C-alpha positions as a Markdown table, in Angstrom:
| # | Residue | x | y | z |
|---|---|---|---|---|
| 1 | Ala | -4.0 | -28.0 | -23.8 |
| 2 | Arg | -1.9 | -31.1 | -23.5 |
| 3 | Leu | 1.7 | -32.3 | -23.0 |
| 4 | Val | 2.8 | -35.9 | -23.7 |
| 5 | Glu | 6.3 | -37.1 | -22.7 |
| 6 | Ser | 8.2 | -40.0 | -24.2 |
| 7 | Gly | 11.7 | -41.4 | -24.3 |
| 8 | Gly | 12.1 | -42.7 | -20.8 |
| 9 | Gly | 13.4 | -46.1 | -20.0 |
| 10 | Leu | 16.2 | -48.2 | -18.4 |
| 11 | Val | 19.8 | -47.2 | -18.9 |
| 12 | Gln | 23.1 | -48.1 | -17.4 |
| 13 | Pro | 25.1 | -45.6 | -15.4 |
| 14 | Gly | 27.1 | -43.4 | -17.7 |
| 15 | Gly | 24.5 | -43.8 | -20.5 |
| 16 | Ser | 22.3 | -41.4 | -22.3 |
| 17 | Leu | 18.7 | -40.8 | -23.0 |
| 18 | Arg | 16.7 | -38.2 | -24.8 |
| 19 | Leu | 13.3 | -37.3 | -23.6 |
| 20 | Ser | 10.7 | -35.6 | -25.8 |
| 21 | Cys | 7.5 | -33.6 | -24.9 |
| 22 | Ala | 4.9 | -33.0 | -27.5 |
| 23 | Ala | 2.5 | -30.1 | -26.9 |
| 24 | Ser | -0.9 | -29.6 | -28.4 |
| 25 | Gly | -4.0 | -27.4 | -27.9 |
| 26 | Phe | -2.2 | -24.2 | -27.2 |
| 27 | Asp | 0.3 | -21.8 | -28.9 |
| 28 | Phe | 3.4 | -23.6 | -27.7 |
| 29 | Gly | 5.9 | -21.0 | -29.0 |
| 30 | Arg | 4.6 | -18.4 | -26.7 |
| 31 | Tyr | 5.3 | -20.2 | -23.4 |
| 32 | Ala | 8.3 | -21.1 | -21.3 |
| 33 | Thr | 8.6 | -24.8 | -20.6 |
| 34 | Ser | 10.5 | -26.9 | -18.1 |
| 35 | Trp | 11.4 | -30.4 | -17.2 |
| 36 | Tyr | 10.9 | -31.6 | -13.6 |
| 37 | Arg | 11.5 | -34.9 | -12.0 |
| 38 | Gln | 10.1 | -36.7 | -9.0 |
| 39 | Val | 11.1 | -39.6 | -6.8 |
| 40 | Pro | 8.5 | -41.3 | -4.6 |
| 41 | Gly | 8.4 | -39.5 | -1.2 |
| 42 | Lys | 10.2 | -36.4 | -2.4 |
| 43 | Glu | 9.1 | -33.1 | -3.8 |
| 44 | Arg | 9.1 | -32.5 | -7.5 |
| 45 | Glu | 12.4 | -30.9 | -8.6 |
| 46 | Arg | 12.9 | -28.6 | -11.5 |
| 47 | Val | 15.7 | -30.0 | -13.7 |
| 48 | Ala | 15.8 | -27.5 | -16.6 |
| 49 | Ala | 13.9 | -24.6 | -18.0 |
| 50 | Ile | 13.8 | -22.7 | -21.3 |
| 51 | Thr | 12.1 | -19.5 | -22.3 |
| 52 | Ser | 9.6 | -19.4 | -25.2 |
| 53 | Ile | 12.2 | -18.7 | -27.8 |
| 54 | Gly | 15.1 | -20.4 | -26.2 |
| 55 | Asp | 17.1 | -17.3 | -25.4 |
| 56 | Ser | 17.5 | -18.2 | -21.7 |
| 57 | Ile | 18.1 | -21.6 | -20.1 |
| 58 | Asp | 18.5 | -22.6 | -16.6 |
| 59 | Tyr | 19.6 | -25.9 | -15.0 |
| 60 | Ala | 19.6 | -27.4 | -11.6 |
| 61 | Asp | 23.1 | -27.7 | -10.2 |
| 62 | Ser | 22.7 | -31.5 | -10.0 |
| 63 | Val | 22.5 | -31.8 | -13.8 |
| 64 | Lys | 24.6 | -28.9 | -15.1 |
| 65 | Gly | 27.1 | -30.1 | -17.7 |
| 66 | Arg | 25.2 | -33.4 | -18.2 |
| 67 | Phe | 21.7 | -32.4 | -19.3 |
| 68 | Thr | 20.6 | -30.1 | -22.2 |
| 69 | Ile | 17.2 | -28.7 | -22.7 |
| 70 | Ser | 16.1 | -27.6 | -26.2 |
| 71 | Arg | 12.9 | -26.9 | -28.1 |
| 72 | Asp | 11.5 | -26.8 | -31.6 |
| 73 | Asn | 8.6 | -24.4 | -31.9 |
| 74 | Tyr | 7.8 | -25.6 | -35.4 |
| 75 | Lys | 7.3 | -29.1 | -34.1 |
| 76 | Asn | 5.7 | -28.0 | -30.8 |
| 77 | Glu | 8.2 | -30.1 | -28.9 |
| 78 | Val | 10.7 | -29.7 | -26.1 |
| 79 | Tyr | 13.5 | -32.1 | -25.4 |
| 80 | Leu | 15.8 | -33.1 | -22.6 |
| 81 | Ser | 19.1 | -34.7 | -23.6 |
| 82 | Met | 20.6 | -36.5 | -20.6 |
| 83 | Asn | 24.2 | -37.7 | -20.7 |
| 84 | Ala | 26.5 | -39.3 | -18.1 |
| 85 | Leu | 23.4 | -40.6 | -16.2 |
| 86 | Lys | 23.8 | -41.5 | -12.6 |
| 87 | Pro | 21.6 | -43.8 | -10.4 |
| 88 | Glu | 20.4 | -40.7 | -8.6 |
| 89 | Asp | 18.9 | -39.4 | -11.8 |
| 90 | Thr | 16.3 | -42.2 | -11.5 |
| 91 | Ala | 12.9 | -40.5 | -11.3 |
| 92 | Val | 9.7 | -39.9 | -13.2 |
| 93 | Tyr | 10.3 | -36.9 | -15.5 |
| 94 | Tyr | 7.6 | -34.4 | -16.3 |
| 95 | Cys | 7.2 | -31.7 | -18.8 |
| 96 | Phe | 5.6 | -28.4 | -17.7 |
| 97 | Ala | 4.4 | -25.4 | -19.6 |
| 98 | Leu | 3.6 | -22.1 | -18.0 |
| 99 | Val | 0.2 | -21.8 | -19.6 |
| 100 | Gly | -2.3 | -20.1 | -17.2 |
| 101 | Ser | -1.7 | -21.8 | -13.9 |
| 102 | Gly | 0.5 | -24.4 | -15.6 |
| 103 | Ile | 0.0 | -27.7 | -17.3 |
| 104 | Trp | 1.8 | -31.0 | -16.8 |
| 105 | Gly | 2.4 | -34.1 | -18.8 |
| 106 | Gln | 1.7 | -37.5 | -17.5 |
| 107 | Gly | 5.4 | -38.2 | -16.9 |
| 108 | Thr | 7.9 | -40.7 | -18.3 |
| 109 | Pro | 10.0 | -42.9 | -16.0 |
| 110 | Val | 13.8 | -43.0 | -16.2 |
| 111 | Thr | 15.7 | -45.7 | -14.4 |
| 112 | Val | 19.5 | -45.6 | -14.2 |
| 113 | Ser | 20.8 | -49.0 | -13.0 |
| 114 | Ser | 23.3 | -51.6 | -13.9 |
């Protein structure tokens, strides 16, 4: 089972990015998935979560109204669309799937800076 994130990079405040997470090696459509982020020295924070069929979604208060999580079970991918980015959104973003004890991707860095 594997998750691979992509789409991170450097963006100016107020800008947008779309992160992708490609899943392989398990039946992706059966499992809830989430996006987390982590800043050095701080705990990993859950940003958004989506159920296996996308019928329930949850966001951290800090990103509500700016971030959107979605998934495509045919492509085995989950996405995080990020708008109105702020410097405090700078972090490494990780994809997580609740498979067994849970699996993580390797992370993709996002830097919001002018």
